[in-house]
C-alpha positions in Angstrom: 0.0 0.0 0.0 2.8 2.5 0.9 4.6 1.8 -2.3 1.5 2.3 -4.4 0.5 5.5 -2.6 4.0 6.9 -2.9 4.1 6.2 -6.6 0.7 7.7 -7.1 1.7 10.9 -5.2 4.8 11.2 -7.3 2.8 10.8 -10.6 0.3 13.4 -9.5 3.1 15.8 -8.4 4.8 15.2 -11.8 2.0 16.7 -13.8 3.8 19.7 -15.4 1.1 22.4 -15.5 3.6 25.2 -16.3 4.9 23.2 -19.2 1.4 22.4 -20.5 0.1 26.0 -20.3 3.2 27.6 -21.8 3.0 25.1 -24.7 -0.7 25.9 -25.3 -0.6 29.7 -25.0 2.9 30.6 -26.0 4.0 27.6 -28.1 7.3 27.4 -26.3 9.1 24.9 -24.0 9.4 26.5 -20.6 12.5 24.4 -19.8 14.6 26.3 -22.3 13.3 29.9 -21.8 13.9 32.2 -18.8 15.3 30.4 -15.9 14.2 27.0 -17.2 12.3 26.5 -14.0 8.9 24.7 -14.6 6.9 26.7 -12.2 4.7 29.8 -11.6 7.4 32.4 -11.4 9.1 31.5 -14.7 5.7 31.2 -16.4 5.0 34.8 -15.4 8.4 36.1 -16.2 8.7 34.5 -19.6 5.2 35.5 -20.8 4.6 38.7 -19.0 1.1 37.4 -18.2 0.2 37.5 -14.5 -2.8 35.3 -15.0 -0.6 32.5 -16.3 1.7 32.7 -13.3 -1.4 32.7 -10.9 -3.1 29.8 -12.7 0.1 27.7 -12.7 0.6 28.4 -8.9 -2.9 27.3 -8.0 -2.8 24.2 -10.2 0.5 23.2 -8.7 -0.9 23.8 -5.3 -4.0 21.9 -6.0 -2.1 18.8 -7.3 -0.3 18.7 -4.0 -3.5 19.0 -2.1 -5.2 16.4 -4.3 -2.3 13.9 -3.9 -2.5 14.0 -0.1 -6.3 13.9 0.1 -6.4 10.9 -2.3 -3.8 9.0 -0.2 -5.7 9.9 3.0 -8.8 8.3 1.5 -7.0 5.2 0.1 -4.9 4.5 3.2 -7.6 5.5 5.7 -5.5 8.3 7.1 -2.4 6.1 7.7 0.3 8.5 8.9 3.3 6.9 7.1 1.4 6.7 3.8 0.3 10.3 3.9 3.7 11.6 5.2 5.4 9.9 2.2 2.8 11.3 -0.2 3.7 14.8 1.1 7.3 14.2 0.2 6.7 12.4 -3.1 4.2 14.9 -4.5 6.9 17.6 -4.2 9.6 15.3 -5.5 7.4 14.6 -8.5 7.0 18.3 -9.2 10.7 19.0 -8.9 11.8 15.9 -10.9 8.9 15.1 -13.2 9.0 11.8 -15.0 7.1 13.5 -17.8 9.9 16.0 -18.4 12.9 13.7 -18.1 13.2 14.4 -14.4 13.2 18.2 -14.7 10.7 20.5 -13.0 10.2 23.3 -10.6 11.3 24.1 -7.1 8.3 22.8 -5.3 7.0 25.7 -3.3 3.4 25.9 -4.7 3.0 22.1 -4.4 4.4 22.2 -0.9 1.8 24.8 0.0 -0.9 22.4 -1.2 0.4 19.4 0.8 1.1 21.6 3.8 -2.5 23.0 3.9 -3.8 19.5 3.8 -1.6 18.2 6.6 0.4 20.8 8.6 -1.1 24.2 8.0 0.8 25.8 10.9 4.0 25.0 9.1 2.8 26.9 6.0 1.9 29.8 8.2 5.5 29.8 9.7 7.0 29.6 6.2 4.9 32.6 5.1 6.0 34.6 8.1 9.7 33.9 7.7 9.4 34.5 3.9 8.0 38.0 4.5 10.8 38.7 7.0 13.3 37.6 4.4 11.9 39.5 1.5 11.1 42.8 3.2 13.6 43.1 6.1 16.7 41.0 5.5 17.3 40.5 1.8 15.1 41.7 -1.0 15.7 38.6 -3.1 13.2 35.9 -3.8 15.6 32.9 -3.5 17.3 34.2 -0.4 13.8 34.8 1.2 12.8 31.3 0.2 16.0 29.9 1.8 15.5 31.8 5.0 11.9 30.5 5.3 12.9 26.9 4.4 15.6 26.9 7.2 13.8 28.9 9.9 10.2 27.6 9.5 10.9 23.9 10.4 13.0 25.0 13.4 10.2 27.3 14.7 7.6 24.5 14.0 9.7 22.1 16.0 9.4 24.2 19.1 5.6 24.6 18.9 3.6 23.1 21.7 2.5 19.6 20.8 -1.2 20.4 21.4 -1.0 23.2 18.8 0.4 20.9 16.2 -2.1 18.1 16.9 -5.1 20.3 16.9 -4.2 21.8 13.5 -3.2 18.5 11.9 -5.4 16.0 10.2 -3.5 13.2 11.8 -4.8 11.5 15.0 -1.4 10.5 16.4 0.4 11.3 19.6 4.0 11.3 18.4 4.4 14.9 17.1 8.1 14.1 16.4 7.0 12.3 13.2 5.1 15.3 12.1 8.0 17.7 12.8 10.4 15.3 11.0 8.1 15.2 7.9 8.0 19.0 7.8 11.8 19.2 8.1 12.3 16.7 5.3 9.9 18.5 3.1 11.8 21.8 3.5 15.1 20.0 2.8 13.7 18.6 -0.5 12.6 22.1 -1.5 15.9 23.6 -0.4 17.9 21.3 -2.6 16.1 22.8 -5.6 17.3 26.3 -4.5 21.0 25.5 -4.2 21.9 26.3 -7.8 20.2 29.8 -7.9 21.6 30.6 -4.5 25.1 29.7 -5.8 24.6 32.1 -8.7 23.5 34.9 -6.5 26.5 34.6 -4.2 28.9 34.1 -7.0 27.6 37.3 -8.6 28.0 39.2 -5.4 31.6 37.9 -5.0 32.4 39.2 -8.5 31.1 42.7 -7.8 
């Protein structure tokens, strides 16, 4: 069951909405234009159309939400099955089998899986992202990195009853929930390493 639900989540996460929409409306391959990222931001930046970026974001978010809810139903809310679906849906987005294992950076899909499972983690991510973008560094990737590092740490120190009351899981071991959130952030952070390297290399050259 766990193997099946993990593969199912990966396949749902692999649906490349940005690639599909750009192909339909712009007749281009998003992998070879702009940053090459198969996500909402590159969809907007390469087309100049805000509605395309917004639609891609919500479709990517919804596929994460759908993957988790489907696995919840199939597995009868088994924690391990759902926790793995959280991870594999984002892995599918970042390394889509339909795009020769290329994809996006997983943020929109992570919002979807997070809202379905650990909404407080999404709230913390949003708070730290705002701090990063408006106070510390006005750069999208740096703000993302700050949020990805700080939000699981803050989530870890939350009172257990807060986590359990906001989660769909009826379990007593919140350590498993905290570990899943940390692993999810690590998966997304991996997709940010290359653009972060480019940012810091550029600053060193200045």
